[in-house]
N, C-alpha and C positions, 0 to 999 in steps of 0.2 A: 526397534530403531524406526525413526520417521524420516522419510526421504522427501525433501522439498525441491520440487522442480523449479529452477531459479532463472530469473532474468532481473536486470537492474530496473525494477519498477516499484513505485511506492506501494502498490498492492502486495507485492511479494515481500518487500521489507517488513510489512506488518507481521507476516508469519514468522520471519526470522527473529524479530523482536520477541514475539510471544513465546517461541520455543526457548529462547534464552531466559526470559523472565520466569517461565514455568519449569526450568531445569529439565526439559525433556531431551533425551538424546536424539540427535538428528544429523543428517548430512545434506549438503547442497549438491544438486545435480543440474548443471547448466544446460539450458536449452537454447539452441541457436535460432533465433527468430529470422536471421538474415537468409537462412536456407529454407524457411518454412517448416522447420522440424516440429513446431508446436501444432501444426495442422494435421499431423499423423497421430491418432490416438495411441499408437504403439510407443511413441516417444514420450508420452505424458501419462503413463500408467493406465491407459485406457480411457481417460477422461474425454468426453465427447465434444466439449465446447470449443476446443482450440484456444482456450484462454488460460493464462497463468495468473495466480499461483494454483498449483495442484500439489497435494501431499498424498503419499502412500504410507500408511501406518502398518508396519509388519507385525506389530504387537498390540492389537486392539484389546479393549477392556473385556470383550466377551470371549477372548481366546480363540476366535474363529479365523477365517481367512483374512488376508490383508484388506484394509479399508482404504478406499480412494475417495478423497473429498476435493471438490473444486469450489470456486467462489470464496473470496477471502473472508467475508463475513461468516459464512458457514464453517470455514476452517477454524476461525478464531473461536466460535462457539464450541466446536468439536474439541479443540485442544483444552479449552477452559473446563469443559465437563470431564475430560479424561484426567486432567491434572488436579481438579478441584480448586483451581486458583483463578483469580481475577474475574470471576463472575459470581456475584452473591447468590446464596441459596434462598435468602429471605425474599419472598415474592415481590414486594414493592421495590426493594433495592435492585432486584434482578430486572424488573420491568424498566426501571430508570436506565440501567446500563444498556439494555437491549434497544431502547428508543434511540439513544445516542449512537449506538453501533449502526442502526438502520439509517439514521440521519446521515452518517458518513457514507454509507453505501449508496444511498439514494441521491445525495446532494454534493457533499464535499469532494468525493472522488470523481464522479462524472463531470461536474462543472470544472474542477481543477484540471482534469484531463483535456477538456475542450479549450479552456483558456490557454493551456500550454501548447495545444495543437496549433491554434491560430497565432500564437506568439512566435513559436519556433519552427513548426513543421510546415504550415500552409505556405509561407513564403518560398520554401524550397520545392514543395510539390506543385504549386501553381503560382510562379513568380509574377505572372502578368495579370493575375486576377485580383480584384479589389476585395480584400477580406476585412476592411475596416469596420463594417457593421457587425460582423460576427465577432471580431476581436473585442469591440466595445461592449457588446452584449455580455459576453462571457467574463470579461474583466469586471464589469459591474456586478454580475451575479457572484463572482468570486469574492469581491469585497463585502457583499451582503452576508455571505456565509461567515466571513471573519468577524463581522459585527455581531452576528448571532453568538458565535463562540465567545467573543469578548464580554458580552453581557452575561452569558452563562457563568463565566469564570470570575466574575467580579466579586462573588461572595463565597467561593469554594475553591479548593486547590485543584480539583479534577472534575471532569464533565459530569460524572454520576456521583460525586461526593468523594468516594474512595477511588484510588487508582484501579483501572479496569481495562478490559479489552476494548472499551470504547475509546479510551485515550490512545491505546496502541494503534487502533485503526486510523485515527486522525493524524497522528504525529508525522508519518512519512509524507503526507500530502502538505502539511503545514510547512515543513522544511524544504519541500520541493520547489515551491514557487511563491514569491512574496506578492501581496496585493499592490496595486499601483500606488496606493497612499504610503506604502512603506510599513514595515513591521512596528515602528515606534508609534504609529497611530492606533495600535491595538495593544496597550500595555499589559492587559491580562493574558492575552494569547502569548505575548512575548515571554512573560514570566513563566507560564505553563510550558512553553516550548523549551526554554532554557532548563527548566527543572527536569523534563524528560530527557533532554540531550545529555545531561550529566549522569543519568542512571547507568550503572555498570553494564547491565544487560543490553541496553540500547547501544552503548558504545561497542560492546563485543559483537553484536549482530552486524553492525556496519563494518567493523574491522574484518570479520570473517568473509563477508561478501566482497569487501574491497581487495582481499588477498586472492580471491578466486580468479583463476585464469579462464576468462571467457573467450579469449582469442580476438576480442574487439579492441579498437583503439581506446585510449583514455584521455579525459580532459585534463586541464591544469590542476585539478584537485585529486586526480588519480581515479576518478569514477569511470566505470566502463561505459563505452558508447556503442550504439548500434551503427553498423556500416550502412549508409544510405543506399548505396548502389545495390546491395543485396536485398535490403529490407523492402524497398519499394516494389520489388517484383512480387511480393507476397501481401501487399496492401491494396485493397479495393478502394479506389477514390470515387466518390459519388457526389 
């Protein structure tokens, strides 16, 4: 059994989708960020970074002690190698997949996170501070990443040709926040997004997470929210 230490984050949803797609048995273990629970390694299987997602695999392929993996890209690679799914064995195809996985890890995720921060969080954290330059910078970078994806998907159904962990890595970020131009300005990304959203494993991953009792309030779509009053006590603002 694989235990996924869970919060409602695009990076964590990647792993839930992969586990469903690979038909690996797993359970979700909520971690309460509002109390700083993630900062204690004892609450996240001993992972030292204080970041989620984290998985603990109680049945590793080598038959040894449980394996703990942090960082979503590393987790996706680990799960693909464990299951033999969604990461090609052929060297060139594997390289193509890994390049797009690292593209997501190095660009789409970090820039999307910063864009969302200055759109939604910064006005609450520093309401009297002018964040317009930072917001504009990350909004433009976010749109540029969408343009890259749109060009890539113009002549193929998925980022690396065949459906893979690269697509799984990108999807939760693409549905998390739209570019300022709107989704319709990127027809190839829109087609790819809608295709992934219709996959049974993707739908099941979100359904299971949505039914999880995190103890947090929920928005109008039923998605779990972080309580600001508690969360800000455990966030360093610089």
